[in-house]
N, C-alpha and C positions, 0 to 999 in steps of 0.2 A: 434384626434390624430394620424400619419401617421402611419402604416404597414409596417410593414416589406417586398419587394418584394420578393417572389422567383424565383430565377434566370432556367433558365434548358443550363447548361455546352454543350457541346458539346463535343464528345467522339468517337477519332477514334479507328478502327482496324487496320488487318497487308493490308488486300485491301484498304486504305482511305491515304498511305503514301507514301514514296521512299525517297530513303539515297540518298542524294546525294552527286558526286564522291568527291575525297579530290583534295585536289591542293599538294601532294604527293601521291607517291603511290609506292610500294614493291613489289619483288616478294611473292607472294602468301608462298610460302615452308618457308618463314620465320618468317611467322604468326606463333603466339603461342597460340594456345585455351585451354593452361591451364587453370585450378579454382579450386579455393582453399577451404574449407568449414572446418574454425578453424584447425586440423590438418591432415584433408584428403585431398588427393590433387588429382584429377581428370585428365588426361591428355587431356579431347575432355569433354566439358559443354555439357554434356547432358545426365540426367534423364531416364529413363520407368516408368513411373507411378506403385502406386501399385496396377496394376487392376490384376485380377487373370488369364483374357484371356492373359495376355501379360510372369507377372513376377513370373515364374515356377522357382525351384531352377536349374532345367540348363539352361535357359536364362540367370538368374543373371549370372550365372560364364561364357556365354560367352559374356554376355556386360561387363562383369571386363574386361577380356582379351583384349578387345577393348579401354577401359581405361575409357569408361562411368561405370554408376552407376543403378542396377534395383532394387527395391524396393518390397520388397512384403510383402500384402495384412494380417497383422495379425488379420483380423476380415472375410475374407476367407477362399474360399474353402480349403485353402490347410489348414486350421487351424482350421476348422471344420470334414475331414474326412483323413481317412487314406489313403484311393486310390480314385484317382480323376480321372483318364482316362472317367473310365463308365460316369463318371458326368458330363464332359465337351462333350460327344457323344449326351446325352440327351440334351443336351441347344442345339446344332449346329442343333438336326434332326428336334426339336418341332417347331410347326406352330409357326406365326409370331404370330397370336392372341392370342397364349394360354402360349407363352415363360413365358410373365412378370409372372403370376401365377405359371409356375414350378420353377423360379427362387427363387421363393416368398416363396418356400416349401423348396427346397432346402438349403436357406440359414437360415430359422428357426432350422435348426439342430446346438445347441450349442456349442461355441469352445473352444477347449477342450486345459488347459494350456499343459498337457502332448504333445498335436500335435503344439502347439506354440514353445518350446523348440525344439523338433526332430525336426524344417524345419531351424531353427539357427542353428542347430548344423552342418548341411546337411548343410546348406550354408557353414558353416566354415571350413568343413572339405575338399572342392574346395579351398581350399586357396581365395578366393571374400571377398572383401569388403561386408560387410552382414548390409542391408540398411532396417529398419522394417518400417512400416506405424499400425497407431492405430487410432482411432476413440475417443477425447476427452473422452465420456462417459466411456472408458475399461480401460484408462492410467491407473489413480491409480493402481486398483486392478493387475495389467500385470506389474508392473515395477519391480520387483524383479526375476523375470522368463527371460522376454527381459537382465537386468542386467547379471544372472549368467549364461545365456547360451552362453554368452558373443557377443551380436548385436554390432558392432561399429557405428550406427548411426540412431537416431532412430524419427521418424519425427509423428507429431500429426497433426491433417488431419482430416477438415471437409467443409461442404462445404462452409460456413464463420465462419470462427475466430477472438474470438477479443479479447486484455489483458479485459476488462470488461468482464464479464459475471453474469446472474444473474438466479439461480436454489435455488431448493427445497433442493440440498445438501448445510450442515452448513457448509464447506470448500472449495471451489471449485476449480479449476485448476490452480496452482500457480508455472508458468514456470520457475522459475527464482527457485524452492522449488526442481522442477524433475532436476533441472539439478545439484542440488549442489547432491541431490544424485547418480546421474546415471553415471555422468564424461564420460560422452559424448557428443558431438556435437547434439544440438535438433534445427529439422528445424520444423516451424507451418506455418498452410496454413488453409482455404486460405483466401486473402484480395485483395481487390482493391485499398485502399483507403492511402493517406498519413500519417492521423492523427491516425488509426489502425496503420500504422505499423512500427510507431516513439512508441507507447507505447510499442508494442510487444517487439520491440526492447532493449528496456528500460527493459525487463522482461528477459534480459542477452541468448537470445534463441540466436542460428548461422547460419541463415536461416528462408525465407520468401518465399514462394508458393506464386504465384500472379495469379488469374485466377476465377471468381465465372462464373461459365455455360459454356464456349466456347467450349469446349471438344465436341469430333463429335457423341460420344455415350449418354452424358449427354443434359437431357431435362430441367434442373435448373430455365431457362429464360423463359420457356414457360408455365411450371409450378408456377414456383411463381414470374416472372417478375422480375426477379431480375438478376444483369449482367453491368459489366462496358467493351466494349469495349479492347482489350489485347493490345492494343499499350498507349492510355492512364493511362490506371491500372497501366503499365511496367514504365512510365514518373512518373505518383506522389508514383509509392512507390520507384523508384530510387534515386529520388528526395529527400526522409525521410530515406534514409540509404545514402546518402551523406553529408546529414544535420546531422544529427547524429554523422558521423566518424567526423564529424570538428568539433563538440561538445565534444567527449569522447574520437578521438582518436582509435577507433574498429570499423573495416567494417565488417560490415553484407550482405553477398552474398543476392542479390532478383535472383529469379527463377519464368523466365513464365509458367507457366500451365495450356498448353492445347491451343488448335485450330491453333498449326500449324502442314500446310501440305507440305510444299516447304520448300527449302534452302532458297527461299528468305521472308518466314515467319521469320526460323530461326535468319536467317542476319536480320532483323527487330527490335524481340525481341531484339538483343544481342546491335544497336541500341541506343533502348531507352534506355538501361539502366541495361538490363540485368547480368547477371553476367553467365547463367545458362538458359535451357529451360527444362520442364518437359515435357517429349511426348509420346502420348497413341496410338493411329488408329495408325497411320504408323509404329509402334514398333508390331503392332498386326497382321499388314500384312507379318511379317519377317516367314519363316521354321520353327524357334528355340521356335518361341510362342508357348503355349498350346492348343491355343482358336481355334483351326482347322477352323482359315480364319473369325471368330468373335472376336467381342470386346461386350462388353458393361457397362455401366455407374456402378459406383460405390454405387448407391442411385436406381440403378433397382428394386433390389428385399426387400426395402423398403416394409413395414408388413401394412402403410395402404398411404402413397402417394408417390408410385415410382418418382424418377425424371433422367431418366435413358432409354435406351431401348436396345434391342440386336441390331448390326448390323451387316451386310454381305462385312468385308471388303477383303475377297478374300485371297490365301496366294502367292506372289507374289513374291519374290527377297527373298535370302538371307540375316541375320543379316550386315555382312562383305560388303552387295554390298550398303545396306541402306544408310551406314554412310562412306565409301569411295568409292564408284564404285567397277572397272568400270561402267561408265549409259551409257545406249542404249534409253534412255530419254530424250525426249526433255518439260518436263512440271514441273523441277525441284525436284521431286520426291525422287530422291536418290541421292548419295553421298553429303548426308549433311552436311558434314563434308566438303570435298571439295568445296562447295558450300560456306561454310562459311569463308572458307581458301583466295578463289580467292576475296570477297565482301573486305572483311580486308585489303588486298594486294590495291584492289580500291581506299581506303577510305585513304593509308597511313596507318594503323593500328599494329602496330608489334605484339600489346597484345590485351586480351578483355578489360581491362579499358580503351587503345585508342579508342577502335570499339565506348566506348561513347560518345568519342566528336564528331564522325560524322555526322552531318547534315540531320535530316529527314525536307522532305517539306510536305505540304499536297499535294492530286494526286490524285484525281478519276479518272482521265483519265489512269494513270499510266499502266495498262494491259490492252487497249485498243484499244489507242494510236497506230492508225498505224499496227490495227494488223483485221484488216478487212479478209483478205483471212486465217485468221488462223480463224476465226468464223464460214466458211464455210461447 
């Protein structure tokens, strides 16, 4: 009897592909970059990761004013400690070889329900949209507080999320039941596959985070050997979204999460089918971020198997300049919204969904062809 042959599929990241110019072009100012997640509208398709070094109450307010959305980590420092400034200073000053041990100690402090409530209310008092993130293990016992405190959107997030999960719990996490109780948009992640994305959408979730291990501060790919490059992952998950929409008439946004460094990466993520992007380290480099020029992966403090690291990213620019310029840098790391609008103009896309129709080509030489003098 002939055995099934296991085949190795090609997978591509941002540096492997390029966007082919369109046959019609439009002025960049005519491109609409807004995105809608259920009943919530964002002027720009940018979410800030639920990382402690990024999403403080102040940062959340500033990004909200600019049209994006930052996510508070309910499993993080802000919900473990009343005062956090000294903690950030300790993390920034610790030696590289000892910093993970320090963070494991810091994050061993229990999460306080009173602080979850306080942080959500602090954000709401600023007039900002309040998005919160929590790991699946802590979701059910925290739902009441999240709802009563007035959060606007919930993200249930872990390194890998599936609709089918086996554990010792008699009743697992059922997203459709959570949705009924909360009556607010729910985004879940992370995943990288067509089948899982479609199964999660059937659970009535309102958004999917795509990406396993591509973040600058994440080491899951090294530690666990798991992940799929972001272009392929986004293409597969967005195809599930489109097929699900054809079958049900319900559109569930795809959010590419991680691995994005430049405006070109943002554009390629959108061209691959993403409705929005979630970014970490570029936001950690802004003056408004609380991390003092450092960032670290969300699984860095894991007590037995850390899957992240502290990285020195520097404090380089204001948040507004990162997103809207003006830019004096030629490497694509500033004016990310401007880059997206110009790219949309070059492919003739009047909105994000039209950008999905642009053509991607495999282009392993796209960043080196003719660039010899830039490499000197």
